[in-house]
N, C-alpha and C positions, 0 to 999 in steps of 0.2 A: 264905421259902426259894424260892418260885417266881420272884420277881424276880431273885434271884441266878442261878438256873438259866437263865433267859431271857438274862441278861447274858452268861453264858459262851458260849451258842450264838451270840448276836448278835456277840460279839467275834470269833468265828471265821467270820463271814460268812453265817450262816444267817438266813433270814427267820423271825421268831419271833412267834407269836400267843399271848397270855396271856388266859385266861378268868378274870375276877374279878367275881363278882356283887355283892360288898360295895362300896358307894360309897367308904367311908373307905379301905379297902385299895387300891382302884383309884386313888384320888386320890394316895396316897403312892407308888405304883409308879414314876412317872417319877424322883422324887428317889432312891429306893432303887436303881433300875436305873442311874442316872447315877453313883452312888457305887461300885457294883460294877464298872461299866465303867471308871471311873477307876482303881480298884485293879488292874484287869487291863491297864491301859495301852492300852486299846482306842482306835481312831480315833473321831473325832466321828461318822463315818458309821454306826457300830455302833448308836447310839441310834435312828437312823431305821429300823432293822431290827426294832424291837420295836413291835408293835401290841397294843392292849388292847381286849378285847371283854367284853360282859356275858353273852353266851350262846354255847353251842357252835354254834348254827345260823349264827352269823356267820363261822365259819371257812371258808377256801377248801379244802374237803376234797379236791378233785381234785388240788390241789398239795401236799398234806400227806404228808411222808415219815416223820415220827416224831411220836409223842405221848408226853409225859412227864407223869405225874400228880404233883402236889405239893400235895394237899389236906391241911388239918390233920385230925388224927385225934383 
């Protein structure tokens, strides 16, 4: 779900940072995001707006305007 949310924001021009500690999920994120961006008919530039990190400390907090939680429950 987080990859799809990231794709929606990236498709509309937002710089997106995804935190994913699980290596397997992190590894599948580019493929999942690309599929979501394609279904949104987003430009190729949109994929470049998505960055994936393993920890919250990697985020550019001074430039962060919105945080969306999409953790499994």
